[in-house]
PDB file of N, CA, C and O in Angstrom, chain B, residues numbered from 101:
ATOM      1  N   MET B 101      -4.372 -10.303  23.965  1.00  0.00           N
ATOM      2  CA  MET B 101      -5.518 -10.422  23.087  1.00  0.00           C
ATOM      3  C   MET B 101      -6.484  -9.301  23.427  1.00  0.00           C
ATOM      4  O   MET B 101      -6.599  -8.872  24.575  1.00  0.00           O
ATOM      5  N   THR B 102      -7.152  -8.856  22.423  1.00  0.00           N
ATOM      6  CA  THR B 102      -8.060  -7.728  22.569  1.00  0.00           C
ATOM      7  C   THR B 102      -9.446  -8.136  22.106  1.00  0.00           C
ATOM      8  O   THR B 102      -9.579  -8.946  21.188  1.00  0.00           O
ATOM      9  N   LYS B 103     -10.458  -7.596  22.715  1.00  0.00           N
ATOM     10  CA  LYS B 103     -11.840  -7.955  22.371  1.00  0.00           C
ATOM     11  C   LYS B 103     -12.574  -6.705  21.907  1.00  0.00           C
ATOM     12  O   LYS B 103     -12.575  -5.684  22.594  1.00  0.00           O
ATOM     13  N   GLN B 104     -13.195  -6.792  20.742  1.00  0.00           N
ATOM     14  CA  GLN B 104     -14.049  -5.715  20.240  1.00  0.00           C
ATOM     15  C   GLN B 104     -15.464  -6.239  20.174  1.00  0.00           C
ATOM     16  O   GLN B 104     -15.686  -7.445  20.069  1.00  0.00           O
ATOM     17  N   ASN B 105     -16.429  -5.323  20.236  1.00  0.00           N
ATOM     18  CA  ASN B 105     -17.821  -5.776  20.206  1.00  0.00           C
ATOM     19  C   ASN B 105     -18.261  -6.192  18.803  1.00  0.00           C
ATOM     20  O   ASN B 105     -19.246  -6.916  18.663  1.00  0.00           O
ATOM     21  N   ASN B 106     -17.550  -5.747  17.759  1.00  0.00           N
ATOM     22  CA  ASN B 106     -18.025  -6.047  16.416  1.00  0.00           C
ATOM     23  C   ASN B 106     -17.395  -7.287  15.790  1.00  0.00           C
ATOM     24  O   ASN B 106     -17.738  -7.637  14.660  1.00  0.00           O
ATOM     25  N   HIS B 107     -16.499  -7.951  16.479  1.00  0.00           N
ATOM     26  CA  HIS B 107     -15.951  -9.218  15.990  1.00  0.00           C
ATOM     27  C   HIS B 107     -15.281  -9.954  17.143  1.00  0.00           C
ATOM     28  O   HIS B 107     -15.101  -9.410  18.232  1.00  0.00           O
ATOM     29  N   GLU B 108     -14.914 -11.219  16.870  1.00  0.00           N
ATOM     30  CA  GLU B 108     -14.313 -12.021  17.937  1.00  0.00           C
ATOM     31  C   GLU B 108     -12.965 -11.456  18.348  1.00  0.00           C
ATOM     32  O   GLU B 108     -12.391 -10.623  17.646  1.00  0.00           O
ATOM     33  N   GLY B 109     -12.461 -11.912  19.489  1.00  0.00           N
ATOM     34  CA  GLY B 109     -11.186 -11.426  20.006  1.00  0.00           C
ATOM     35  C   GLY B 109     -10.066 -11.610  19.001  1.00  0.00           C
ATOM     36  O   GLY B 109     -10.047 -12.595  18.262  1.00  0.00           O
ATOM     37  N   ARG B 110      -9.148 -10.686  18.968  1.00  0.00           N
ATOM     38  CA  ARG B 110      -8.012 -10.722  18.049  1.00  0.00           C
ATOM     39  C   ARG B 110      -6.732 -10.502  18.827  1.00  0.00           C
ATOM     40  O   ARG B 110      -6.699  -9.732  19.786  1.00  0.00           O
ATOM     41  N   TYR B 111      -5.680 -11.180  18.407  1.00  0.00           N
ATOM     42  CA  TYR B 111      -4.360 -10.953  18.976  1.00  0.00           C
ATOM     43  C   TYR B 111      -3.746  -9.760  18.256  1.00  0.00           C
ATOM     44  O   TYR B 111      -3.789  -9.685  17.028  1.00  0.00           O
ATOM     45  N   LEU B 112      -3.177  -8.832  19.007  1.00  0.00           N
ATOM     46  CA  LEU B 112      -2.495  -7.687  18.415  1.00  0.00           C
ATOM     47  C   LEU B 112      -1.004  -7.779  18.714  1.00  0.00           C
ATOM     48  O   LEU B 112      -0.614  -8.007  19.860  1.00  0.00           O
ATOM     49  N   PRO B 113      -0.167  -7.605  17.693  1.00  0.00           N
ATOM     50  CA  PRO B 113       1.273  -7.632  17.923  1.00  0.00           C
ATOM     51  C   PRO B 113       1.701  -6.494  18.848  1.00  0.00           C
ATOM     52  O   PRO B 113       0.982  -5.510  19.023  1.00  0.00           O
ATOM     53  N   GLU B 114       2.865  -6.648  19.422  1.00  0.00           N
ATOM     54  CA  GLU B 114       3.401  -5.637  20.331  1.00  0.00           C
ATOM     55  C   GLU B 114       3.442  -4.272  19.645  1.00  0.00           C
ATOM     56  O   GLU B 114       3.862  -4.151  18.494  1.00  0.00           O
ATOM     57  N   GLY B 115       3.002  -3.266  20.365  1.00  0.00           N
ATOM     58  CA  GLY B 115       2.991  -1.909  19.845  1.00  0.00           C
ATOM     59  C   GLY B 115       1.692  -1.514  19.172  1.00  0.00           C
ATOM     60  O   GLY B 115       1.465  -0.331  18.918  1.00  0.00           O
ATOM     61  N   MET B 116       0.836  -2.477  18.880  1.00  0.00           N
ATOM     62  CA  MET B 116      -0.421  -2.176  18.191  1.00  0.00           C
ATOM     63  C   MET B 116      -1.591  -2.080  19.164  1.00  0.00           C
ATOM     64  O   MET B 116      -2.719  -1.810  18.752  1.00  0.00           O
ATOM     65  N   GLU B 117      -1.331  -2.298  20.448  1.00  0.00           N
ATOM     66  CA  GLU B 117      -2.402  -2.280  21.450  1.00  0.00           C
ATOM     67  C   GLU B 117      -3.102  -0.926  21.528  1.00  0.00           C
ATOM     68  O   GLU B 117      -4.281  -0.850  21.873  1.00  0.00           O
ATOM     69  N   ILE B 118      -2.378   0.136  21.208  1.00  0.00           N
ATOM     70  CA  ILE B 118      -2.982   1.475  21.292  1.00  0.00           C
ATOM     71  C   ILE B 118      -4.114   1.659  20.281  1.00  0.00           C
ATOM     72  O   ILE B 118      -4.922   2.579  20.406  1.00  0.00           O
ATOM     73  N   TYR B 119      -4.165   0.787  19.289  1.00  0.00           N
ATOM     74  CA  TYR B 119      -5.218   0.856  18.270  1.00  0.00           C
ATOM     75  C   TYR B 119      -6.327  -0.161  18.524  1.00  0.00           C
ATOM     76  O   TYR B 119      -7.139  -0.421  17.636  1.00  0.00           O
ATOM     77  N   ALA B 120      -6.371  -0.725  19.696  1.00  0.00           N
ATOM     78  CA  ALA B 120      -7.275  -1.839  19.999  1.00  0.00           C
ATOM     79  C   ALA B 120      -8.738  -1.567  19.668  1.00  0.00           C
ATOM     80  O   ALA B 120      -9.470  -2.505  19.352  1.00  0.00           O
ATOM     81  N   ASN B 121      -9.182  -0.330  19.729  1.00  0.00           N
ATOM     82  CA  ASN B 121     -10.590  -0.027  19.448  1.00  0.00           C
ATOM     83  C   ASN B 121     -10.843   0.323  17.988  1.00  0.00           C
ATOM     84  O   ASN B 121     -11.973   0.640  17.618  1.00  0.00           O
ATOM     85  N   TRP B 122      -9.827   0.271  17.167  1.00  0.00           N
ATOM     86  CA  TRP B 122      -9.959   0.578  15.745  1.00  0.00           C
ATOM     87  C   TRP B 122     -10.411  -0.669  14.991  1.00  0.00           C
ATOM     88  O   TRP B 122     -10.257  -1.780  15.497  1.00  0.00           O
ATOM     89  N   PRO B 123     -10.965  -0.507  13.793  1.00  0.00           N
ATOM     90  CA  PRO B 123     -11.323  -1.687  12.985  1.00  0.00           C
ATOM     91  C   PRO B 123     -10.076  -2.541  12.715  1.00  0.00           C
ATOM     92  O   PRO B 123      -8.981  -2.019  12.506  1.00  0.00           O
ATOM     93  N   PHE B 124     -10.269  -3.841  12.726  1.00  0.00           N
ATOM     94  CA  PHE B 124      -9.135  -4.755  12.608  1.00  0.00           C
ATOM     95  C   PHE B 124      -8.354  -4.545  11.313  1.00  0.00           C
ATOM     96  O   PHE B 124      -7.124  -4.595  11.329  1.00  0.00           O
ATOM     97  N   PHE B 125      -9.039  -4.310  10.191  1.00  0.00           N
ATOM     98  CA  PHE B 125      -8.321  -4.145   8.926  1.00  0.00           C
ATOM     99  C   PHE B 125      -7.424  -2.901   8.953  1.00  0.00           C
ATOM    100  O   PHE B 125      -6.378  -2.885   8.304  1.00  0.00           O
ATOM    101  N   ILE B 126      -7.817  -1.877   9.684  1.00  0.00           N
ATOM    102  CA  ILE B 126      -6.988  -0.676   9.816  1.00  0.00           C
ATOM    103  C   ILE B 126      -5.750  -0.991  10.658  1.00  0.00           C
ATOM    104  O   ILE B 126      -4.654  -0.516  10.358  1.00  0.00           O
ATOM    105  N   ILE B 127      -5.925  -1.783  11.698  1.00  0.00           N
ATOM    106  CA  ILE B 127      -4.788  -2.183  12.537  1.00  0.00           C
ATOM    107  C   ILE B 127      -3.787  -2.982  11.703  1.00  0.00           C
ATOM    108  O   ILE B 127      -2.578  -2.768  11.797  1.00  0.00           O
ATOM    109  N   VAL B 128      -4.300  -3.901  10.888  1.00  0.00           N
ATOM    110  CA  VAL B 128      -3.420  -4.692  10.019  1.00  0.00           C
ATOM    111  C   VAL B 128      -2.690  -3.765   9.046  1.00  0.00           C
ATOM    112  O   VAL B 128      -1.486  -3.912   8.838  1.00  0.00           O
ATOM    113  N   ALA B 129      -3.405  -2.818   8.453  1.00  0.00           N
ATOM    114  CA  ALA B 129      -2.783  -1.874   7.513  1.00  0.00           C
ATOM    115  C   ALA B 129      -1.696  -1.047   8.196  1.00  0.00           C
ATOM    116  O   ALA B 129      -0.623  -0.843   7.629  1.00  0.00           O
ATOM    117  N   LEU B 130      -1.966  -0.575   9.398  1.00  0.00           N
ATOM    118  CA  LEU B 130      -0.967   0.203  10.138  1.00  0.00           C
ATOM    119  C   LEU B 130       0.256  -0.646  10.470  1.00  0.00           C
ATOM    120  O   LEU B 130       1.390  -0.177  10.381  1.00  0.00           O
ATOM    121  N   TRP B 131       0.018  -1.891  10.850  1.00  0.00           N
ATOM    122  CA  TRP B 131       1.125  -2.794  11.150  1.00  0.00           C
ATOM    123  C   TRP B 131       1.995  -2.976   9.902  1.00  0.00           C
ATOM    124  O   TRP B 131       3.223  -2.952   9.987  1.00  0.00           O
ATOM    125  N   CYS B 132       1.357  -3.156   8.755  1.00  0.00           N
ATOM    126  CA  CYS B 132       2.098  -3.297   7.491  1.00  0.00           C
ATOM    127  C   CYS B 132       2.925  -2.041   7.223  1.00  0.00           C
ATOM    128  O   CYS B 132       4.089  -2.129   6.833  1.00  0.00           O
ATOM    129  N   LEU B 133       2.325  -0.886   7.433  1.00  0.00           N
ATOM    130  CA  LEU B 133       3.016   0.385   7.220  1.00  0.00           C
ATOM    131  C   LEU B 133       4.227   0.510   8.141  1.00  0.00           C
ATOM    132  O   LEU B 133       5.292   0.950   7.708  1.00  0.00           O
ATOM    133  N   HIS B 134       4.073   0.129   9.397  1.00  0.00           N
ATOM    134  CA  HIS B 134       5.168   0.216  10.374  1.00  0.00           C
ATOM    135  C   HIS B 134       6.310  -0.724  10.024  1.00  0.00           C
ATOM    136  O   HIS B 134       7.459  -0.472  10.386  1.00  0.00           O
ATOM    137  N   ARG B 135       6.002  -1.799   9.326  1.00  0.00           N
ATOM    138  CA  ARG B 135       7.047  -2.753   8.925  1.00  0.00           C
ATOM    139  C   ARG B 135       8.000  -2.130   7.918  1.00  0.00           C
ATOM    140  O   ARG B 135       9.188  -2.452   7.888  1.00  0.00           O
ATOM    141  N   ASN B 136       7.468  -1.235   7.092  1.00  0.00           N
ATOM    142  CA  ASN B 136       8.275  -0.532   6.090  1.00  0.00           C
ATOM    143  C   ASN B 136       8.994  -1.486   5.138  1.00  0.00           C
ATOM    144  O   ASN B 136      10.118  -1.222   4.710  1.00  0.00           O
ATOM    145  N   THR B 137       8.338  -2.589   4.815  1.00  0.00           N
ATOM    146  CA  THR B 137       8.854  -3.558   3.851  1.00  0.00           C
ATOM    147  C   THR B 137       7.655  -4.297   3.265  1.00  0.00           C
ATOM    148  O   THR B 137       6.533  -4.144   3.749  1.00  0.00           O
ATOM    149  N   TRP B 138       7.887  -5.090   2.233  1.00  0.00           N
ATOM    150  CA  TRP B 138       6.799  -5.881   1.660  1.00  0.00           C
ATOM    151  C   TRP B 138       6.318  -6.895   2.695  1.00  0.00           C
ATOM    152  O   TRP B 138       7.118  -7.463   3.438  1.00  0.00           O
ATOM    153  N   VAL B 139       5.021  -7.114   2.736  1.00  0.00           N
ATOM    154  CA  VAL B 139       4.457  -8.135   3.627  1.00  0.00           C
ATOM    155  C   VAL B 139       3.624  -9.100   2.801  1.00  0.00           C
ATOM    156  O   VAL B 139       3.148  -8.764   1.717  1.00  0.00           O
ATOM    157  N   ASN B 140       3.460 -10.286   3.323  1.00  0.00           N
ATOM    158  CA  ASN B 140       2.623 -11.275   2.647  1.00  0.00           C
ATOM    159  C   ASN B 140       1.698 -11.934   3.667  1.00  0.00           C
ATOM    160  O   ASN B 140       1.707 -11.602   4.853  1.00  0.00           O
ATOM    161  N   ARG B 141       0.917 -12.857   3.179  1.00  0.00           N
ATOM    162  CA  ARG B 141      -0.055 -13.544   4.028  1.00  0.00           C
ATOM    163  C   ARG B 141       0.611 -14.197   5.230  1.00  0.00           C
ATOM    164  O   ARG B 141       0.080 -14.143   6.339  1.00  0.00           O
ATOM    165  N   ASN B 142       1.756 -14.808   5.021  1.00  0.00           N
ATOM    166  CA  ASN B 142       2.439 -15.500   6.114  1.00  0.00           C
ATOM    167  C   ASN B 142       2.876 -14.538   7.213  1.00  0.00           C
ATOM    168  O   ASN B 142       2.790 -14.865   8.396  1.00  0.00           O
ATOM    169  N   ASP B 143       3.346 -13.351   6.823  1.00  0.00           N
ATOM    170  CA  ASP B 143       3.748 -12.341   7.809  1.00  0.00           C
ATOM    171  C   ASP B 143       2.559 -11.937   8.673  1.00  0.00           C
ATOM    172  O   ASP B 143       2.665 -11.853   9.897  1.00  0.00           O
ATOM    173  N   ILE B 144       1.429 -11.689   8.020  1.00  0.00           N
ATOM    174  CA  ILE B 144       0.217 -11.275   8.739  1.00  0.00           C
ATOM    175  C   ILE B 144      -0.276 -12.407   9.636  1.00  0.00           C
ATOM    176  O   ILE B 144      -0.663 -12.171  10.781  1.00  0.00           O
ATOM    177  N   ALA B 145      -0.264 -13.631   9.120  1.00  0.00           N
ATOM    178  CA  ALA B 145      -0.717 -14.787   9.903  1.00  0.00           C
ATOM    179  C   ALA B 145       0.119 -14.945  11.173  1.00  0.00           C
ATOM    180  O   ALA B 145      -0.419 -15.161  12.258  1.00  0.00           O
ATOM    181  N   ARG B 146       1.431 -14.834  11.025  1.00  0.00           N
ATOM    182  CA  ARG B 146       2.327 -14.979  12.182  1.00  0.00           C
ATOM    183  C   ARG B 146       2.126 -13.856  13.191  1.00  0.00           C
ATOM    184  O   ARG B 146       1.991 -14.106  14.389  1.00  0.00           O
ATOM    185  N   ALA B 147       2.107 -12.622  12.704  1.00  0.00           N
ATOM    186  CA  ALA B 147       2.045 -11.468  13.604  1.00  0.00           C
ATOM    187  C   ALA B 147       0.734 -11.394  14.373  1.00  0.00           C
ATOM    188  O   ALA B 147       0.722 -11.039  15.551  1.00  0.00           O
ATOM    189  N   PHE B 148      -0.379 -11.732  13.705  1.00  0.00           N
ATOM    190  CA  PHE B 148      -1.696 -11.598  14.331  1.00  0.00           C
ATOM    191  C   PHE B 148      -2.267 -12.940  14.795  1.00  0.00           C
ATOM    192  O   PHE B 148      -3.411 -13.022  15.243  1.00  0.00           O
ATOM    193  N   LYS B 149      -1.449 -13.988  14.678  1.00  0.00           N
ATOM    194  CA  LYS B 149      -1.862 -15.343  15.082  1.00  0.00           C
ATOM    195  C   LYS B 149      -3.176 -15.742  14.411  1.00  0.00           C
ATOM    196  O   LYS B 149      -4.132 -16.157  15.066  1.00  0.00           O
ATOM    197  N   LEU B 150      -3.191 -15.602  13.080  1.00  0.00           N
ATOM    198  CA  LEU B 150      -4.360 -15.954  12.273  1.00  0.00           C
ATOM    199  C   LEU B 150      -4.047 -17.194  11.455  1.00  0.00           C
ATOM    200  O   LEU B 150      -2.883 -17.524  11.225  1.00  0.00           O
ATOM    201  N   SER B 151      -5.093 -17.874  11.020  1.00  0.00           N
ATOM    202  CA  SER B 151      -4.900 -18.959  10.063  1.00  0.00           C
ATOM    203  C   SER B 151      -4.475 -18.335   8.734  1.00  0.00           C
ATOM    204  O   SER B 151      -4.683 -17.143   8.512  1.00  0.00           O
ATOM    205  N   ASP B 152      -3.883 -19.136   7.856  1.00  0.00           N
ATOM    206  CA  ASP B 152      -3.495 -18.629   6.540  1.00  0.00           C
ATOM    207  C   ASP B 152      -4.705 -18.082   5.790  1.00  0.00           C
ATOM    208  O   ASP B 152      -4.616 -17.064   5.103  1.00  0.00           O
ATOM    209  N   ARG B 153      -5.819 -18.762   5.928  1.00  0.00           N
ATOM    210  CA  ARG B 153      -7.040 -18.333   5.241  1.00  0.00           C
ATOM    211  C   ARG B 153      -7.497 -16.951   5.726  1.00  0.00           C
ATOM    212  O   ARG B 153      -7.838 -16.088   4.917  1.00  0.00           O
ATOM    213  N   LYS B 154      -7.502 -16.751   7.035  1.00  0.00           N
ATOM    214  CA  LYS B 154      -7.929 -15.454   7.580  1.00  0.00           C
ATOM    215  C   LYS B 154      -6.927 -14.353   7.227  1.00  0.00           C
ATOM    216  O   LYS B 154      -7.319 -13.214   6.972  1.00  0.00           O
ATOM    217  N   ALA B 155      -5.650 -14.690   7.213  1.00  0.00           N
ATOM    218  CA  ALA B 155      -4.630 -13.708   6.825  1.00  0.00           C
ATOM    219  C   ALA B 155      -4.797 -13.328   5.354  1.00  0.00           C
ATOM    220  O   ALA B 155      -4.649 -12.159   4.997  1.00  0.00           O
ATOM    221  N   SER B 156      -5.102 -14.298   4.505  1.00  0.00           N
ATOM    222  CA  SER B 156      -5.358 -14.020   3.086  1.00  0.00           C
ATOM    223  C   SER B 156      -6.555 -13.112   2.926  1.00  0.00           C
ATOM    224  O   SER B 156      -6.549 -12.204   2.094  1.00  0.00           O
ATOM    225  N   PHE B 157      -7.585 -13.353   3.722  1.00  0.00           N
ATOM    226  CA  PHE B 157      -8.773 -12.501   3.671  1.00  0.00           C
ATOM    227  C   PHE B 157      -8.409 -11.068   4.043  1.00  0.00           C
ATOM    228  O   PHE B 157      -8.854 -10.131   3.382  1.00  0.00           O
ATOM    229  N   GLN B 158      -7.614 -10.885   5.082  1.00  0.00           N
ATOM    230  CA  GLN B 158      -7.219  -9.540   5.494  1.00  0.00           C
ATOM    231  C   GLN B 158      -6.440  -8.838   4.384  1.00  0.00           C
ATOM    232  O   GLN B 158      -6.661  -7.657   4.114  1.00  0.00           O
ATOM    233  N   LEU B 159      -5.539  -9.560   3.751  1.00  0.00           N
ATOM    234  CA  LEU B 159      -4.750  -8.990   2.663  1.00  0.00           C
ATOM    235  C   LEU B 159      -5.645  -8.605   1.489  1.00  0.00           C
ATOM    236  O   LEU B 159      -5.498  -7.524   0.920  1.00  0.00           O
ATOM    237  N   SER B 160      -6.561  -9.480   1.134  1.00  0.00           N
ATOM    238  CA  SER B 160      -7.522  -9.189   0.056  1.00  0.00           C
ATOM    239  C   SER B 160      -8.367  -7.975   0.391  1.00  0.00           C
ATOM    240  O   SER B 160      -8.589  -7.102  -0.448  1.00  0.00           O
ATOM    241  N   TYR B 161      -8.827  -7.934   1.612  1.00  0.00           N
ATOM    242  CA  TYR B 161      -9.675  -6.834   2.061  1.00  0.00           C
ATOM    243  C   TYR B 161      -8.929  -5.511   1.931  1.00  0.00           C
ATOM    244  O   TYR B 161      -9.490  -4.522   1.460  1.00  0.00           O
ATOM    245  N   LEU B 162      -7.663  -5.494   2.349  1.00  0.00           N
ATOM    246  CA  LEU B 162      -6.857  -4.274   2.246  1.00  0.00           C
ATOM    247  C   LEU B 162      -6.666  -3.861   0.790  1.00  0.00           C
ATOM    248  O   LEU B 162      -6.746  -2.677   0.462  1.00  0.00           O
ATOM    249  N   MET B 163      -6.414  -4.832  -0.082  1.00  0.00           N
ATOM    250  CA  MET B 163      -6.195  -4.521  -1.492  1.00  0.00           C
ATOM    251  C   MET B 163      -7.454  -3.969  -2.150  1.00  0.00           C
ATOM    252  O   MET B 163      -7.365  -3.208  -3.114  1.00  0.00           O
ATOM    253  N   ASN B 164      -8.614  -4.342  -1.645  1.00  0.00           N
ATOM    254  CA  ASN B 164      -9.875  -3.883  -2.228  1.00  0.00           C
ATOM    255  C   ASN B 164     -10.401  -2.597  -1.606  1.00  0.00           C
ATOM    256  O   ASN B 164     -11.427  -2.078  -2.047  1.00  0.00           O
ATOM    257  N   LYS B 165      -9.731  -2.080  -0.606  1.00  0.00           N
ATOM    258  CA  LYS B 165     -10.155  -0.842   0.063  1.00  0.00           C
ATOM    259  C   LYS B 165      -9.331   0.343  -0.441  1.00  0.00           C
ATOM    260  O   LYS B 165      -8.820   1.132   0.354  1.00  0.00           O
ATOM    261  N   LYS B 166      -9.205   0.463  -1.758  1.00  0.00           N
ATOM    262  CA  LYS B 166      -8.361   1.500  -2.353  1.00  0.00           C
ATOM    263  C   LYS B 166      -8.799   2.909  -1.988  1.00  0.00           C
ATOM    264  O   LYS B 166      -7.981   3.828  -1.976  1.00  0.00           O
ATOM    265  N   HIS B 167     -10.078   3.088  -1.692  1.00  0.00           N
ATOM    266  CA  HIS B 167     -10.571   4.414  -1.322  1.00  0.00           C
ATOM    267  C   HIS B 167     -10.200   4.783   0.120  1.00  0.00           C
ATOM    268  O   HIS B 167     -10.338   5.939   0.518  1.00  0.00           O
ATOM    269  N   ILE B 168      -9.731   3.801   0.900  1.00  0.00           N
ATOM    270  CA  ILE B 168      -9.347   4.042   2.297  1.00  0.00           C
ATOM    271  C   ILE B 168      -7.853   3.799   2.509  1.00  0.00           C
ATOM    272  O   ILE B 168      -7.186   4.554   3.215  1.00  0.00           O
ATOM    273  N   ILE B 169      -7.340   2.740   1.892  1.00  0.00           N
ATOM    274  CA  ILE B 169      -5.964   2.295   2.108  1.00  0.00           C
ATOM    275  C   ILE B 169      -5.130   2.573   0.860  1.00  0.00           C
ATOM    276  O   ILE B 169      -5.456   2.094  -0.226  1.00  0.00           O
ATOM    277  N   ASP B 170      -4.069   3.336   1.012  1.00  0.00           N
ATOM    278  CA  ASP B 170      -3.135   3.588  -0.083  1.00  0.00           C
ATOM    279  C   ASP B 170      -2.061   2.509  -0.012  1.00  0.00           C
ATOM    280  O   ASP B 170      -1.317   2.435   0.966  1.00  0.00           O
ATOM    281  N   SER B 171      -1.979   1.677  -1.037  1.00  0.00           N
ATOM    282  CA  SER B 171      -1.039   0.564  -0.972  1.00  0.00           C
ATOM    283  C   SER B 171      -0.393   0.314  -2.325  1.00  0.00           C
ATOM    284  O   SER B 171      -0.879   0.762  -3.364  1.00  0.00           O
ATOM    285  N   GLU B 172       0.701  -0.403  -2.283  1.00  0.00           N
ATOM    286  CA  GLU B 172       1.356  -0.899  -3.481  1.00  0.00           C
ATOM    287  C   GLU B 172       1.261  -2.409  -3.430  1.00  0.00           C
ATOM    288  O   GLU B 172       1.442  -3.021  -2.377  1.00  0.00           O
ATOM    289  N   ILE B 173       0.975  -3.004  -4.575  1.00  0.00           N
ATOM    290  CA  ILE B 173       0.811  -4.457  -4.629  1.00  0.00           C
ATOM    291  C   ILE B 173       1.881  -5.032  -5.544  1.00  0.00           C
ATOM    292  O   ILE B 173       2.079  -4.570  -6.667  1.00  0.00           O
ATOM    293  N   ARG B 174       2.554  -6.035  -5.046  1.00  0.00           N
ATOM    294  CA  ARG B 174       3.548  -6.751  -5.836  1.00  0.00           C
ATOM    295  C   ARG B 174       3.159  -8.219  -5.793  1.00  0.00           C
ATOM    296  O   ARG B 174       3.205  -8.847  -4.736  1.00  0.00           O
ATOM    297  N   LYS B 175       2.781  -8.759  -6.926  1.00  0.00           N
ATOM    298  CA  LYS B 175       2.384 -10.166  -6.973  1.00  0.00           C
ATOM    299  C   LYS B 175       3.593 -11.015  -7.337  1.00  0.00           C
ATOM    300  O   LYS B 175       4.358 -10.684  -8.243  1.00  0.00           O
ATOM    301  N   THR B 176       3.747 -12.117  -6.611  1.00  0.00           N
ATOM    302  CA  THR B 176       4.839 -13.048  -6.876  1.00  0.00           C
ATOM    303  C   THR B 176       4.277 -14.451  -6.968  1.00  0.00           C
ATOM    304  O   THR B 176       3.193 -14.738  -6.459  1.00  0.00           O
ATOM    305  N   ARG B 177       5.008 -15.298  -7.608  1.00  0.00           N
ATOM    306  CA  ARG B 177       4.595 -16.707  -7.664  1.00  0.00           C
ATOM    307  C   ARG B 177       5.026 -17.394  -6.385  1.00  0.00           C
ATOM    308  O   ARG B 177       6.099 -17.123  -5.845  1.00  0.00           O
ATOM    309  N   SER B 178       4.174 -18.285  -5.911  1.00  0.00           N
ATOM    310  CA  SER B 178       4.541 -18.985  -4.674  1.00  0.00           C
ATOM    311  C   SER B 178       5.168 -20.318  -4.953  1.00  0.00           C
ATOM    312  O   SER B 178       5.535 -21.035  -4.022  1.00  0.00           O
TER     313      SER B 178
END
């Protein structure tokens, strides 16, 4: 687990520790990029040990940061 001064402690998946001082949404985006496959809320929740609600927020946040994050969005029915 990693602690930043601007938010509560966060769990980082293996290999993401080198980004520990980066903003959390950037770490999540990089993790998604490293996966090289489609990701969803459940993937993020599992990898970062977040609640489904917090994982959904991270996904929403990434989708709304188009000026920072280059992404492709595929919506599916659950």
